[in-house]
C-alpha positions as CSV (number, residue, x, y, z in Angstrom):
1,X,-12.8,13.2,-0.2
2,X,-15.9,12.8,2.0
3,X,-18.5,12.7,-0.7
4,X,-18.5,8.9,-0.8
5,X,-17.6,6.2,1.8
6,X,-13.8,5.5,1.9
7,X,-12.6,1.9,1.3
8,X,-9.3,2.5,3.1
9,X,-7.6,5.2,5.0
10,X,-3.8,5.5,5.0
11,X,-1.8,7.1,7.8
12,X,1.9,7.8,7.5
13,X,4.6,8.9,9.9
14,X,7.9,10.4,8.8
15,X,10.2,8.8,11.4
16,X,8.6,6.0,13.4
17,X,9.4,2.4,12.8
18,X,6.7,0.7,10.8
19,X,5.6,-1.9,13.4
20,X,5.6,0.7,16.2
21,X,3.5,3.1,14.1
22,X,1.0,0.4,13.3
23,X,0.8,-0.6,17.0
24,X,0.1,3.1,17.9
25,X,-2.6,3.3,15.3
26,X,-4.2,0.1,16.6
27,X,-4.3,1.5,20.1
28,X,-6.0,4.7,18.8
29,X,-8.7,3.0,16.7
30,X,-9.3,0.0,18.8
31,X,-12.0,-2.2,17.4
32,X,-13.5,0.5,15.3
33,X,-11.3,-0.5,12.3
34,X,-8.8,-3.1,11.1
35,X,-5.2,-1.9,10.9
36,X,-2.3,-3.4,9.0
37,X,0.6,-2.5,6.8
38,X,2.3,-3.6,3.6
39,X,5.2,-1.3,3.4
40,X,8.7,-1.0,4.8
41,X,7.8,2.6,5.7
42,X,5.6,3.7,8.6
43,X,2.4,3.6,6.5
44,X,-0.7,2.2,8.2
45,X,-3.7,0.8,6.3
46,X,-7.0,1.4,8.1
47,X,-10.1,-0.4,6.8
48,X,-13.6,-1.1,8.2
49,X,-13.7,-3.7,11.0
50,X,-13.2,-7.2,9.6
51,X,-12.3,-6.0,6.1
52,X,-9.1,-7.9,5.3
53,X,-7.5,-9.8,2.5
54,X,-9.1,-12.9,4.1
55,X,-12.6,-11.5,3.9
56,X,-12.1,-10.6,0.3
57,X,-10.4,-13.9,-0.6
58,X,-13.2,-15.9,1.2
59,X,-15.9,-14.0,-0.7
60,X,-14.2,-14.7,-4.1
61,X,-13.5,-18.3,-3.3
62,X,-17.2,-18.9,-2.2
63,X,-18.4,-17.4,-5.5
64,X,-16.5,-20.1,-7.3
65,X,-17.5,-22.9,-4.9
66,X,-14.1,-23.1,-3.3
67,X,-13.0,-23.2,0.3
68,X,-9.6,-22.4,1.9
69,X,-8.4,-26.0,1.3
70,X,-8.5,-25.2,-2.4
71,X,-6.4,-22.0,-2.2
72,X,-2.7,-21.2,-2.5
73,X,-2.0,-17.7,-1.3
74,X,1.3,-15.8,-1.5
75,X,2.4,-12.8,0.5
76,X,5.2,-10.9,2.1
77,X,3.8,-8.4,4.5
78,X,1.5,-8.2,7.6
79,X,-1.5,-7.2,5.5
80,X,-1.4,-10.8,4.3
81,X,-1.7,-12.4,7.7
82,X,-5.5,-12.7,7.8
83,X,-5.5,-14.4,4.4
84,X,-2.7,-16.7,5.4
85,X,-4.5,-17.7,8.6
86,X,-7.8,-18.3,6.7
87,X,-6.1,-20.5,4.1
88,X,-3.8,-22.3,6.5
89,X,-6.5,-23.0,9.1
90,X,-8.7,-24.4,6.3
91,X,-6.1,-26.8,5.0
92,X,-4.8,-24.7,2.1
93,X,-1.3,-23.4,1.4
94,X,-0.1,-20.1,2.7
95,X,3.2,-19.3,1.0
96,X,5.5,-16.6,2.3
97,X,8.2,-15.1,0.2
98,X,11.8,-15.6,1.5
99,X,12.1,-11.9,2.3
100,X,8.7,-11.8,4.1
101,X,8.0,-9.9,7.4
102,X,8.7,-12.1,10.4
103,X,5.1,-12.0,11.5
104,X,4.0,-13.4,8.2
105,X,6.7,-16.1,8.2
106,X,5.3,-17.2,11.6
107,X,1.9,-18.0,10.1
108,X,3.0,-19.5,6.7
109,X,2.7,-23.1,5.8
110,X,5.5,-22.8,3.2
111,X,8.3,-20.4,2.2
112,X,9.5,-19.9,-1.3
113,X,12.2,-17.8,-3.0
114,X,12.1,-14.0,-3.0
115,X,10.3,-11.8,-5.5
116,X,13.5,-11.2,-7.4
117,X,14.1,-14.9,-7.7
118,X,10.6,-15.7,-9.2
119,X,9.5,-17.3,-6.0
120,X,5.8,-17.6,-6.9
121,X,6.7,-19.3,-10.2
122,X,9.2,-21.6,-8.5
123,X,6.6,-22.7,-5.9
124,X,3.8,-23.2,-8.5
125,X,6.2,-25.4,-10.5
126,X,6.4,-27.8,-7.5
127,X,2.6,-28.3,-7.4
């Protein structure tokens, strides 16, 4: 496990609420890592500082000569917030699923139907 650098560390708690557990992990790691979550369980995702879906999305977009205004991003959990903010602040579309976490809904430019209702396809059909 320690022979090569880790891309992500996961921490789990059996009984804490997911948001409370992530807040606890954030307090512990401070600015030494980026902490988020994408599960309805208390499972924290810990990455190197600044490593988020936004940093990955920005790198891929740049390789293709695209900026955030050219992007439509979909998501449903807090691990999508950085990508939503990057796209939204740059003039793109940040689309939350209907069942999305409240923190993600707060930064979305649009909301579509849920996963079980083909929300991504339904939104894309409107473009």
